[in-house]
C-alpha positions in Angstrom: 84.2 118.7 138.7 82.3 117.9 141.9 83.0 119.1 145.4 84.2 115.6 146.3 86.8 115.5 143.5 88.0 119.0 144.3 88.5 118.1 148.0 90.5 115.0 147.1 92.8 116.9 144.7 93.3 119.7 147.3 94.3 117.2 150.1 96.6 115.3 147.7 98.4 118.4 146.5 98.8 119.6 150.1 100.4 116.3 151.2 102.8 116.4 148.2 103.9 120.0 149.0 104.4 119.1 152.6 106.5 116.0 151.7 108.6 118.2 149.3 109.4 120.8 151.9 110.4 118.1 154.4 112.7 116.5 151.9 114.3 119.9 151.0 114.9 120.8 154.6 116.6 117.5 155.2 119.0 118.1 152.3 119.9 121.7 153.4 123.4 122.5 155.0 121.8 123.0 158.4 120.8 119.4 158.4 124.5 118.4 158.6 124.6 119.4 162.2 124.8 116.1 164.1 123.0 117.6 167.1 119.9 118.1 165.1 117.8 115.0 164.4 115.3 115.9 161.7 112.4 113.5 161.6 111.1 112.3 158.3 107.5 111.6 158.8 105.8 109.2 156.5 103.2 110.6 154.2 100.8 108.0 153.1 99.3 108.4 149.7 95.7 109.7 149.9 93.5 107.7 147.6 89.8 107.7 147.1 89.4 104.5 149.2 91.3 106.0 152.1 89.3 109.2 152.0 86.1 107.2 152.0 87.2 105.2 155.1 88.6 108.1 157.1 86.3 111.0 156.3 83.6 111.5 158.9 81.6 114.0 156.8 78.0 113.0 156.2 78.1 114.0 152.6 80.6 111.3 151.8 79.2 108.2 150.0 79.0 105.0 152.1 81.7 102.4 151.6 81.2 98.9 150.3 81.5 97.6 153.9 78.7 99.9 155.0 76.5 98.8 152.1 77.1 95.2 153.0 76.2 95.9 156.6 73.0 97.7 155.6 72.1 94.8 153.2 72.6 92.3 156.0 70.4 94.3 158.3 67.6 94.3 155.7 68.0 90.6 155.2 67.8 89.8 158.9 64.7 92.1 159.2 63.1 90.3 156.2 63.8 86.9 157.7 62.2 87.9 161.0 59.1 89.5 159.5 58.4 87.4 156.4 55.7 85.5 158.1 53.8 88.8 158.6 54.6 90.3 155.2 53.6 87.2 153.2 49.9 87.2 154.1 49.8 91.0 153.8 51.3 90.8 150.2 48.9 88.0 149.2 46.0 90.0 150.7 46.8 93.0 148.6 47.9 91.3 145.4 45.4 88.4 145.3 42.7 88.7 147.9 41.4 92.2 147.2 41.4 91.9 143.3 39.6 88.5 143.4 37.0 89.9 145.8 36.3 92.9 143.7 36.3 91.0 140.4 34.3 87.9 141.3 32.7 88.7 144.6 34.3 85.7 146.3 35.7 86.8 149.6 37.2 83.6 150.8 40.8 84.4 149.8 40.4 87.9 151.3 39.0 86.6 154.5 41.6 83.8 154.7 44.5 86.1 154.2 43.1 88.6 156.7 42.7 85.8 159.3 46.2 84.5 158.5 47.7 88.0 158.8 45.9 88.7 162.1 46.9 85.4 163.6 50.6 85.7 162.7 50.8 89.3 163.7 49.3 88.5 167.1 51.8 85.7 167.7 54.7 87.9 166.6 53.6 90.6 169.0 53.4 88.2 171.9 56.8 86.8 171.1 58.3 90.3 171.0 56.8 91.2 174.3 58.0 88.0 175.9 61.6 88.8 175.0 63.7 88.9 178.2 66.0 91.5 176.7 63.1 94.0 176.4 63.3 95.0 180.1 66.7 93.7 181.3 67.0 96.0 184.3 63.6 96.8 185.8 61.8 96.3 189.1 60.0 93.2 189.9 56.6 94.9 189.7 57.4 96.1 186.1 58.3 92.5 185.1 55.0 91.3 186.6 53.1 93.9 184.7 54.9 92.9 181.5 54.1 89.2 182.2 50.4 90.1 182.6 50.4 92.2 179.4 52.2 89.4 177.4 49.7 86.8 178.6 46.7 89.1 177.7 48.2 89.4 174.2 47.2 85.8 173.6 47.0 85.2 169.8 43.6 83.4 170.2 42.1 86.3 172.1 43.6 89.0 169.8 42.5 87.1 166.7 39.0 86.8 168.0 38.7 90.5 168.8 40.3 91.7 165.6 38.2 89.4 163.4 35.1 90.6 165.1 36.1 94.2 164.3 36.9 93.1 160.7 33.6 91.4 160.0 31.6 94.3 161.4 33.6 96.9 159.5 33.2 94.8 156.3 29.4 94.5 156.9 29.1 98.2 157.4 31.3 99.0 154.3 29.4 96.6 152.0 25.9 97.2 153.4 25.6 93.4 154.0 23.7 92.0 156.9 26.1 90.8 159.6 24.3 87.4 159.8 24.8 86.7 156.1 28.4 87.9 156.3 29.2 85.5 159.2 27.5 82.7 157.4 29.7 83.3 154.4 32.8 83.5 156.6 32.0 80.2 158.4 29.1 78.0 157.2 29.7 75.3 159.8 30.2 72.5 157.2 33.4 70.4 157.7 35.7 70.2 154.7 35.6 66.4 155.1 31.8 66.3 154.9 31.8 68.6 151.9 34.4 66.5 150.0 32.6 63.3 150.9 29.4 64.9 149.6 31.1 65.9 146.3 32.3 62.4 145.6 28.9 61.0 146.5 29.9 59.1 149.7 28.0 61.3 152.1 24.9 63.3 152.0 24.9 66.7 153.8 22.3 67.4 156.4 19.6 70.0 156.0 21.5 72.5 158.3 24.8 72.0 156.4 25.1 74.3 153.4 27.1 73.3 150.3 29.6 76.0 151.0 32.8 76.5 153.0 34.4 79.8 154.1 37.7 80.9 155.4 36.6 80.1 159.0 35.8 76.5 158.0 39.3 76.2 156.5 41.0 77.6 159.6 38.9 75.3 161.8 40.0 72.3 159.7 43.6 73.3 160.3 42.9 73.8 164.0 41.4 70.3 164.3 44.7 68.8 163.2 46.4 70.3 166.3 45.4 67.3 168.4 47.2 65.0 165.9 50.4 67.2 166.1 50.6 66.7 169.8 51.0 63.0 169.1 54.5 63.7 167.9 55.3 65.2 171.3 53.9 62.1 172.9 56.2 60.0 170.7 59.2 62.0 171.7 58.4 61.5 175.4 57.6 57.8 175.1 60.3 57.0 177.7 58.5 58.9 180.3 55.0 58.0 179.3 55.4 54.2 178.9 55.8 53.8 182.7 53.8 53.5 185.8 53.7 57.3 186.0 52.1 57.5 182.5 49.5 54.9 183.4 48.6 56.8 186.5 48.2 60.0 184.4 45.8 58.2 182.1 43.7 56.9 184.9 43.5 60.3 186.7 42.7 62.1 183.4 39.9 59.6 182.6 38.3 60.0 186.1 38.7 63.8 185.9 37.0 63.9 182.6 34.0 62.0 183.9 33.7 64.2 187.0 34.1 67.4 185.0 31.4 66.6 182.5 28.7 66.0 185.1 29.8 68.3 187.9 30.5 71.4 185.7 27.1 71.0 184.1 25.3 70.7 187.4 27.1 73.8 188.8 26.2 75.8 185.7 22.6 74.8 186.1 22.7 75.7 189.7 23.7 79.2 188.8 20.5 79.5 186.7 22.0 79.2 183.2 19.8 78.0 180.3 20.4 74.4 179.1 22.6 75.3 176.0 24.8 77.5 178.1 24.9 75.0 181.0 25.9 72.2 178.6 28.8 74.4 177.3 30.5 73.8 180.7 30.8 70.1 180.0 33.8 70.7 177.7 35.3 73.8 179.3 38.8 72.3 179.8 39.4 70.7 176.4 40.9 72.2 173.3 38.7 74.0 170.8 39.1 71.2 168.3 37.7 68.6 170.7 35.1 70.9 172.2 33.3 71.3 168.9 32.2 67.7 168.5 31.2 67.6 172.2 29.0 70.7 171.7 27.5 69.3 168.5 26.5 66.1 170.4 25.0 67.8 173.4 23.6 70.8 171.6 25.6 73.2 173.8 26.4 76.9 173.1 29.6 76.9 171.1 30.2 80.6 171.6 30.1 80.2 175.4 32.2 77.1 175.3 34.9 78.9 173.2 34.9 81.8 175.6 35.4 79.4 178.5 38.2 77.5 176.8 40.2 80.7 175.9 39.6 82.4 179.2 40.6 79.3 181.1 43.8 79.0 179.3 44.7 82.7 179.7 43.9 82.7 183.4 46.1 79.6 183.8 49.0 81.2 182.1 48.9 84.1 184.5 49.1 81.7 187.5 51.6 79.1 186.2 54.8 81.0 186.8 53.9 81.7 190.5 52.4 78.3 191.1 55.3 76.4 189.7 57.7 78.5 191.7 55.8 77.8 194.9 55.8 74.1 194.2 59.6 74.1 193.6 59.4 72.9 190.0 62.3 74.4 188.1 62.1 75.7 184.6 64.6 75.5 181.7 66.2 72.3 182.8 69.1 71.2 180.5 68.1 67.6 180.8 64.7 68.2 179.5 65.8 69.2 176.0 66.2 65.5 175.0 63.4 63.7 176.6 63.9 60.4 174.8 67.0 59.5 176.8 66.1 60.7 180.2 65.6 58.4 183.2 61.9 58.4 184.2 62.8 57.7 187.8 64.2 61.2 188.1 60.6 62.7 187.8 59.2 63.2 191.3 55.6 62.9 192.2 55.3 66.7 192.4 56.5 67.1 188.8 54.1 64.5 187.5 51.1 65.9 189.5 51.8 69.5 188.3 52.0 68.4 184.6 48.8 66.4 184.9 46.9 69.3 186.6 48.1 71.8 184.0 47.3 69.5 181.1 43.8 68.9 182.4 42.9 72.5 183.3 45.1 74.5 180.9 44.8 72.4 177.8 47.0 73.5 174.9 47.9 76.9 176.4 49.2 75.3 179.6 51.1 72.6 177.6 52.7 75.2 175.4 53.8 77.2 178.4 55.5 74.1 179.9 57.3 73.3 176.7 58.4 77.0 176.4 59.9 76.7 179.9 61.4 73.3 179.0 59.9 71.8 182.1 60.1 68.1 182.9 56.3 68.3 183.6 55.6 69.0 179.9 55.3 65.3 178.7 52.7 64.5 181.4 50.7 67.6 180.6 50.5 66.5 176.9 49.4 63.0 177.9 46.8 64.3 180.4 45.5 66.9 178.0 45.0 64.3 175.2 43.4 61.6 177.4 41.2 64.2 179.2 40.0 65.7 175.9 39.4 62.4 174.2 37.5 61.0 177.2 35.4 64.2 177.4 34.3 63.6 173.8 33.5 60.0 174.6 31.4 60.9 177.7 29.5 63.6 175.8 29.0 61.4 172.7 27.6 58.1 174.0 23.9 58.1 174.3 23.5 57.2 178.0 25.7 60.1 179.0 24.0 62.5 176.6 20.5 61.6 177.9 21.7 62.0 181.5 23.2 65.4 180.9 20.2 66.7 179.1 18.0 65.4 181.9 20.2 67.2 184.5 19.8 70.6 182.8 16.2 70.3 181.8 
C-alpha cells in the first residue's frame, strides 16, 4: 500500500466517523429541545478524483486537465519553433551522415544556411514583439528598436556563415578558398541545367558544380517575382496617374544613380571594381548581381552597400514617417484592392517612392509590416528602379561610358 492510498483511506474513515457522531448526537434526547437547532453539515464523499483536484501537495499526481494543459503548451511551442527545429533535425539526421559517408557537404551546408536564416528571422521577430517591453521609457524603446534593426536576418546570416565556413576550414584542414568555392561556385542553376541538356555551353570561369550558396541564390533571385503578387494586389492604386508618376521618377532616378554614384566613388579614390559597385547600391541583391557581372564590379562591396543601406534606412523610417505625418497601421490599408486611390496624398506617394528607391526590399517590407498606404508605391518604385538599373548597366553604350568614367 502506498502513501497515497493510506492517506485517502485515513481521510475517508475520518469523514465517516464524523458523520456518524453528528447523526448520533441528533438522535439523542438532548436534541429534542426546541431551543437548540443542531446543524447537520453535509459530508461529501471523498473520492480519488476529488482528492486529486483539491489536494495542493506537490507529491500528488497531475490530473487529466493538467496533462491536457501541458500537452497544449507543448503543441503551441512546437508550432512556433518548428521552422527552426526542422532544419536542425535534417542537419543532424541527414546532413552530417551524408557529409561523413560521401564527402558531399552540400546538404550539410544547405541545412546550416537554412537553420541560421530561420533562426535569425525568428530572433528579430521575437525582439520586435510589442509585449516584450510594455511599460518602459522612451529611451529603452529606442534602444530596443535599434537592437531589433541590427538583428537583421541578412546581416546575421552573413556573419554566422562567415564564422561557419572558417570554423569548418580549420576543422577539416581545407584551404578557405577551396571551401568557399565548394560552397558557392558562381554557376547559376539555370546555366547548369541548360548545359546538362545540351542547350548551353558553360563558360571557362563557370565550373560544372553548384553548392548550397548557389541554391540559396537561386531562391533569392525569385524574390523579385514574388513582389509581382503585391503589385497585382495593389493594381487599383498603381494603375493611375500616381503610378505613372512613380514609374517616371524611378526611371530617372535609376539613370542618375548609376552615373552619379559611380563618379562619386571614383572621386573618393576607389579602384574601378569598387567604384562600379556603387552603380547598383540601391537595388536588391538579386538584381545587383547581373549588374555587377555586366560591369565587372566588386560583388562583395556591392552586397555590403545594399545590406547596410537597408539597415540604415530601417533605423530612420520610424522617425522620418512620423515627422512627415504618415500614419502607420491604417485599417483601410489591409485590403488595397478596394481602396480609393484619390485618398492617397502627394506626401504618401512621395514617401513610398523614396523608400522603395533607397531602401529596396528592407524598406518595402517595413512599410508592409506597418500596413502603410505608402507600401504599394514603394513596391512599384523598387521594381522599376531595380529593373532600369539592370538595363542601364547592361546595354553597351552605358557600360562603355561607366568604364571610361572610372578608368
